[in-house]
C-alpha positions as CSV (number, residue, x, y, z in Angstrom):
1,X,-31.3,-53.5,-153.4
2,X,-29.1,-53.4,-150.5
3,X,-26.1,-53.0,-152.9
4,X,-27.4,-49.6,-153.7
5,X,-27.1,-48.7,-150.1
6,X,-23.5,-50.0,-149.9
7,X,-22.5,-48.1,-153.0
8,X,-24.0,-44.9,-151.3
9,X,-22.0,-45.5,-148.1
10,X,-18.9,-46.0,-150.2
11,X,-19.6,-42.8,-151.9
12,X,-19.8,-44.7,-155.3
13,X,-23.3,-43.5,-155.9
14,X,-25.2,-40.3,-155.8
15,X,-28.9,-39.5,-155.3
16,X,-31.1,-36.5,-156.3
17,X,-31.9,-35.0,-159.6
18,X,-29.1,-32.4,-159.6
19,X,-26.5,-34.8,-158.5
20,X,-27.6,-37.5,-160.9
21,X,-27.6,-35.0,-164.0
22,X,-24.2,-33.6,-162.9
23,X,-22.8,-37.3,-162.8
24,X,-24.5,-38.1,-166.2
25,X,-23.1,-34.9,-167.9
26,X,-19.7,-35.4,-166.3
27,X,-19.6,-38.9,-167.7
28,X,-19.0,-40.3,-164.3
29,X,-22.3,-42.3,-164.1
30,X,-22.1,-46.0,-164.9
31,X,-25.6,-46.9,-164.3
32,X,-28.8,-44.8,-163.4
33,X,-31.5,-46.4,-161.5
34,X,-35.0,-44.7,-161.5
35,X,-38.2,-45.8,-159.5
36,X,-41.1,-47.2,-161.4
37,X,-43.4,-44.5,-159.8
38,X,-41.2,-41.7,-160.9
39,X,-43.1,-39.2,-162.8
40,X,-43.5,-39.6,-166.7
41,X,-41.7,-36.3,-167.4
42,X,-39.0,-37.0,-164.8
43,X,-38.2,-40.5,-166.1
44,X,-38.1,-39.3,-169.9
45,X,-35.6,-36.7,-168.8
46,X,-33.4,-39.3,-167.3
47,X,-33.9,-41.9,-170.1
48,X,-33.1,-39.2,-172.6
49,X,-30.0,-37.9,-170.9
50,X,-28.8,-41.4,-170.3
51,X,-29.3,-42.3,-174.1
52,X,-27.4,-39.3,-175.3
53,X,-24.4,-39.9,-172.8
54,X,-24.7,-43.8,-173.6
55,X,-25.2,-44.5,-169.7
56,X,-27.1,-47.7,-168.9
57,X,-30.7,-46.9,-167.5
58,X,-32.7,-49.3,-165.3
59,X,-36.2,-48.9,-164.0
60,X,-36.7,-50.9,-160.7
61,X,-39.0,-50.9,-157.6
62,X,-40.8,-48.1,-156.3
63,X,-39.5,-44.9,-154.6
64,X,-40.3,-46.2,-151.2
65,X,-38.4,-49.5,-151.6
66,X,-35.5,-47.4,-153.5
67,X,-35.5,-45.1,-150.7
68,X,-35.3,-47.7,-148.0
69,X,-32.3,-49.3,-149.9
70,X,-30.6,-45.8,-149.7
71,X,-31.5,-45.1,-146.2
72,X,-33.8,-42.2,-147.1
73,X,-37.6,-42.1,-147.0
74,X,-38.2,-41.7,-150.7
75,X,-35.7,-41.8,-153.6
76,X,-36.6,-41.5,-157.2
77,X,-33.2,-41.7,-158.9
78,X,-29.6,-43.1,-158.1
79,X,-26.6,-42.7,-160.2
80,X,-23.9,-45.4,-159.7
81,X,-20.5,-44.0,-160.5
82,X,-18.4,-47.1,-159.7
83,X,-18.1,-49.7,-162.7
84,X,-18.0,-52.8,-160.2
85,X,-21.2,-51.7,-158.2
86,X,-22.9,-50.8,-161.7
87,X,-22.0,-54.2,-163.1
88,X,-23.3,-55.9,-159.9
89,X,-26.6,-54.0,-159.9
90,X,-27.1,-54.5,-163.4
91,X,-27.0,-58.2,-163.1
92,X,-29.2,-58.2,-160.0
93,X,-31.8,-56.0,-161.9
94,X,-31.7,-58.4,-164.9
95,X,-32.2,-61.4,-162.5
96,X,-35.0,-59.9,-160.5
97,X,-36.8,-57.9,-163.1
98,X,-35.6,-59.3,-166.4
99,X,-35.7,-57.2,-169.5
100,X,-38.6,-55.0,-168.3
101,X,-36.1,-53.2,-166.1
102,X,-34.1,-52.1,-169.1
103,X,-37.2,-51.1,-171.2
104,X,-37.5,-54.4,-173.1
105,X,-41.0,-55.8,-173.7
106,X,-41.8,-59.3,-174.9
107,X,-42.7,-59.9,-178.2
108,X,-46.2,-60.7,-179.4
């Protein structure tokens, strides 16, 4: 999670609904990270927008922990605009959360 803070300090990530949507629509987003406790409607908006623009989408942690990583009290969504940070965060999310972070569920 500290990598998210590094990306923000390096200005390679943005937070907040409007900025994230701008980065997705402007085709700058390389990865969108959403907190697990984001509202259902909000999470669906991000998921749909990412699917349309073919941006990887990952659900991790909760807004408090994501906010701590970003240096802000509560953060619901982060858009990573650097390919290197995006790859690093994707592999970390896979390592920690497995397929659930990417919307995959285990088969019955």
